[in-house]
C-alpha positions in Angstrom: -8.5 6.8 12.2 -8.3 3.0 12.7 -6.2 0.3 11.2 -9.3 -1.1 9.4 -9.8 2.3 7.7 -6.2 2.3 6.5 -6.5 -1.3 5.3 -9.7 -0.4 3.4 -8.1 2.7 1.8 -5.1 0.7 0.6 -7.2 -2.2 -0.6 -9.5 0.2 -2.5 -6.6 2.0 -4.0 -5.1 -1.3 -5.2 -8.4 -2.5 -6.6 -9.6 0.7 -8.3 -6.4 2.6 -9.0 -5.9 2.6 -12.8 -2.3 1.5 -12.7 -3.0 -1.3 -10.2 -6.3 -2.9 -11.0 -5.7 -5.8 -8.6 -8.3 -8.5 -8.2 -10.0 -8.2 -4.8 -9.4 -11.9 -4.0 -5.6 -11.4 -4.2 -5.6 -8.8 -1.4 -4.5 -10.3 1.9 -2.1 -8.8 4.5 0.5 -11.3 3.6 0.3 -10.8 -0.2 3.6 -9.8 -1.7 3.6 -6.4 -3.5 6.3 -7.2 -6.0 6.4 -11.0 -6.7 4.8 -12.5 -9.7 2.8 -14.7 -7.4 1.6 -11.7 -5.5 0.6 -8.3 -7.0 3.6 -7.9 -9.3 3.8 -4.1 -8.7 7.1 -2.6 -9.9 9.1 0.2 -8.3 7.1 2.9 -10.1 3.9 1.4 -8.9 5.1 1.3 -5.3 6.0 5.0 -5.7 2.5 5.7 -7.0 0.9 3.9 -4.1 3.1 5.9 -1.7 2.0 9.1 -3.5 -1.7 8.2 -2.9 -1.0 7.5 0.7 0.9 10.8 1.1 -2.1 12.7 -0.3 -4.7 10.8 1.8 -2.9 11.0 5.1 -0.9 14.2 4.6 2.4 12.6 5.3 5.8 12.2 3.6 7.1 8.7 2.8 10.8 8.5 2.0 11.9 6.3 -0.9 14.0 4.2 1.6 10.7 3.3 3.3 9.1 2.3 0.0 12.0 -0.1 -0.6 11.1 -1.9 2.7 7.5 -2.6 1.8 7.3 -6.2 0.8 3.7 -7.1 1.7 0.4 -5.2 2.1 0.9 -5.7 5.9 4.2 -3.7 5.7 2.4 -0.7 4.1 -0.5 -0.8 6.6 1.9 -1.1 9.5 3.9 1.9 8.4 0.8 4.1 7.7 -0.7 3.1 11.1 2.5 4.1 12.9 2.5 7.4 11.2 -1.1 8.5 11.5 -2.5 6.7 14.6 -0.9 8.1 17.8 
């Protein structure tokens, strides 16, 4: 597992996930998940993203961690720390 593969999975999920449907050109590591200028994903959407990640990487993501995710980079960093050892 590499950081690139994690980024690719997250980006693909954000682009093709039916509740996200984010435009590919909006996805950058610094893109805000929640702001209107960013992806504008609400708390339920963040929970759904966490669910996809839990299933893909066979990990458990506490809600308190989801609350700390502000950018795509935050998500990638967390998953990388959990799955790449």
